[in-house]
C-alpha positions in Angstrom: 195.5 126.0 147.8 193.2 123.0 148.0 189.7 122.1 147.0 187.4 119.3 148.1 184.0 117.9 147.2 182.3 114.6 148.1 184.4 112.7 145.6 187.9 113.9 146.4 190.6 116.4 147.1 193.0 118.4 144.9 196.0 120.3 146.3 198.2 122.7 144.4 202.0 122.1 144.6 205.2 123.6 143.3 205.4 123.0 139.6 208.2 120.8 138.0 209.4 119.6 141.4 209.2 116.3 143.1 206.5 116.3 145.7 206.3 113.9 148.6 202.8 112.5 149.2 202.2 110.7 152.5 199.0 109.0 153.6 198.2 108.4 157.2 195.3 106.5 158.8 193.7 107.7 162.0 193.9 110.9 163.9 197.6 111.8 163.4 198.8 115.3 164.2 200.9 116.4 161.3 203.4 119.3 161.2 202.6 121.9 158.6 199.6 123.9 157.5 196.2 122.3 157.5 194.8 123.2 154.1 191.4 121.6 154.2 189.3 119.0 155.9 186.0 117.3 155.2 184.4 114.0 154.2 184.7 112.2 150.9 182.9 109.1 149.6 185.2 106.3 148.5 184.1 103.9 145.9 184.7 100.1 145.7 188.0 100.5 143.8 189.8 102.3 146.6 191.7 105.6 146.5 193.7 107.2 143.7 196.7 109.4 144.7 198.8 111.2 142.2 199.3 114.0 139.7 196.2 114.8 137.6 198.0 116.9 135.1 200.6 114.3 134.3 198.0 111.5 134.5 200.3 109.6 136.9 198.6 108.1 139.9 198.5 105.0 142.2 195.5 103.2 143.4 195.5 101.7 146.9 192.8 99.7 148.7 190.6 101.6 151.1 187.2 100.7 152.5 184.2 101.9 150.4 182.0 104.5 152.1 182.6 107.8 153.9 186.1 108.9 154.9 187.2 111.9 156.9 190.1 113.7 155.2 192.5 116.2 156.6 195.2 117.7 154.3 198.4 119.2 155.4 201.2 120.9 153.5 204.7 121.9 154.4 204.1 125.5 153.2 201.0 127.7 153.4 201.3 129.4 149.9 200.6 126.7 147.3 204.2 125.8 146.7 204.2 122.6 148.8 206.8 120.0 148.3 205.2 117.6 150.9 201.5 116.9 151.2 200.1 114.7 154.0 196.7 113.2 153.9 195.2 111.9 157.2 192.3 109.5 156.5 189.8 108.0 158.9 187.1 105.7 157.7 183.7 106.6 159.1 182.1 103.2 159.4 178.4 102.9 159.9 177.5 106.4 158.8 
């Protein structure tokens, strides 16, 4: 499952297993199940990607403002071992 609001996205994955997280920019078509899509607002510090429960994450630069997000997973049942985020900045909106 996945949840999204204006500040971010959370995706459930298989517990105690390494999960591949991939971030794409643009309109990529990704294999897998599209979990959720929408628009988030990115702050001036960029994006955080990681594991909330383990408090382990990475920050990478991304333009502040609105960003379209599509989230894909390799399985449709919440036991994903690969999550793909497709991001597209929405300049001027």
